[in-house]
C-alpha positions, 0 to 999 in steps of 0.5 A: 449667598450673593447671587452670581451676576449673569451676562450675555453678549449684546449688540453695539450702540452707536451714536453719529456725531459731527457738523450738521452739514457734513452728512450726519442725518444723510448717513443715518437715513442711508443706513436705515434705508439700506438695511431696514428690510421690514418695509411691510410695516410701513417703515419709520413713521415717526421720530423715535430717536433710535433704530436697529439694523441687522448686518451679517446676522448681527444687530446694530443700534443707532442713537439719533441724537439732535446734537452733541449737547443732547448726547453729553447731557445724557452722559452727564446724568451717568449713562454711558449710552453709546459704545461707539461714536461715528465722527462724520466729516465732509471729505471736501470741507474738512474739519469745521467748528462743530466738528471740533466740538464733536471731537471734544465731546468724544474725548470727554466721553472716552467713547470708541471712535470710527471716523467716516469721511463722507461725500467721497462721490464729490470732486475735490474729496480729500481724505488725506487732507482731513487726516492731517487736520485730525492729527492736529486735533490729537485724533490719529487714524490707523493709516497714520499709525494710530488706533482710530479706524476710518472709512470712506463713504458716500451717504448719497450713493451708499458707497462704503456703507457696508464697510462702515457697518463691518467696521462697527461690528469688528470694533464691537467684537474686539470690545466683547460687549456684555449685558447683565441679565439679573436686573432690568435697566434702561435710559430715557433717550426721548420723551414727550406727551402724546395728545392721544396716547399720553406720556410716550418715551423711547428707552434704550434697554441696557440690562435685562429684559423688559416685558409688557406689563412690567412696573417701571420707574425713573427719578421723576415718574412711575408706571406700568408698561401698557404698550411696548413697541420696537423702533418701527412702531410694531408692538412686541412682548419683550425687549433685550439689551441694546434694544431701543423701544417705545413705551407707553404707560408712564404716569407723567413724562420722564426726563431725557437721560433718566435711568429706568428700573423695573420693580415688583409693583407700582407701590415699590416703584413709588416708594423708591422714588419717594425715598430718592425725593425725601432722602435729602433734607432740602433745607439742610446743607453742609455749607451753612452760609449758602442758601438754596432756592428749590424749584419745581419746573413744569413746561410744555416740552422737554426742549423748554426745560433744557432751555430753562436749565441753561438760562438758570445756570447763567444766574450767579449762585455763589450766595444762593444756589438753585436746586431743581427738585422736579422738572417735567413736561405737563400741567401743574398738578396737585402732586406738584403743590404737595411737593412744593410744600414739603420741599419748601419749593417755588413752582415755575409754570412755563407755557403750560396749564394748571389743573383745576384741583391744583389751583384749588389746592394752591389757593387753600395752602397759599402756594404761589404758582409763577406762570410765564410765556417768555423765558427772560421773564422767568429768569428775572423772577427766579433771580428775584426769588433768589434775592429773597433768600439772601440774609438781611443784616442790620447796619448801624449808622450813628447820627448824633449825640444829645446831653439831657438837660431836663425831664418834662413829662414821664408816662408809661413807656414814654417820656418827653425830655429836653437836651442839647445836640452836641454832635451831628443831628437828631432826626425824627424816627431815629433810634437812641441809646441811653448812656449813664456814667459811660454805660448803656442802660437802655434804648428806645425810639424817637417818636416826636421832635421839637425845636423852639416849641415847634414840631420838626423833622431834624435838629442840628448840632448846637440847637436845643431839642425836645424829644418824645421818647418811647422805651421801657428804661427811664431817662434821667438828667445828665444822661447822654443819648446816642442817636443812630439809625439801623438799616437792613442791608441784603447780601448781593447775588 
């Protein structure tokens, strides 16, 4: 009998979007300073990408994304992440280009939205003007007969912050947000290599409960939760749905946006990751006409990886596609060398080092590691690697014809013959076909050429030529030789 899915109520997860100068960061800071009461812990000492507040005895989780692009990148990996988006707009300046970009991201993600008219403490603040601008962008606020709630605030003075938090809880209550308890899942919202602590990640718990000691795994990394902390850096034993937590224990830095699962053992976690990695035959594609370049990317930071992804996306991929089978922060390891061999992949190292064992393994297995400090040079190398994947096709060009008049010498696989060039020309090192009674009987190569008993590079039409021919078929008097050249021509990217 299938186990019944159990659910519990969970706090809303909120992301704040908008123009960089319209008070997005100020609003986050204002809410945090206004509501985070655990001052004895020393407050937030590092950027963890998320934090929680308690308002009217209800938790609210805020995701502090660096920008709309990061928010969309996380969503593109299959995570809904946020339940509600706060669209912050300067009530004096109104809608700007970045505001329109934020609106587009909100529309694509279909996330519930609350508009916050910020800087209401300033002279010239005109929320009505902004509401009209929003109408032109197909965002209709409630006071204009629409469904999108709006709140007037000042991040500087704290005006309207309570109203905004009330509105968030009201929208969340109407949505009746639930989380499954049967299994534990989360999503990586920040990740980096701490020099002292090792791989450190901020994870938003979406389902179930995460405990210290749990075995965890993502698409690219596994581990055991050695340290579990809340957003203030205070160690905790357990985390619930919608909680943002700091985890130390991954074997390497997982990618932002990857889903995290809890397993029964580290072996099970590794098996699941291996199944995902090996579940696709990297050399087998339904589109047999298209080749793929498999890449393993190691870099100094997640920002570098995202920048590399962006520049690689610009490269033309109609004939050769790029498939990134692994991308992570850290040194090139022996595991990367093994994966490169198994996945027929090229290793790209950007501003990072190569472990000594990896260096030895790479040399032993003749695996090339391409190292870069400049992203443009990396892009050029990847293009070059892609071009090597292109199919080389032989292109034949006919150059001339010769009537065979005499056979001067015959040796094993070689003959010296004399003939008259009746069409085109005969260059040295060209290929030839032997035609007899209109049919091809053999082929070979010209390895020597004379005209007037002197060595030469080419004999033109109307001249007699002595040809040193190499091939298995014997040429006879009266045969016609078709002279041609074969060139290997690559497809274009």
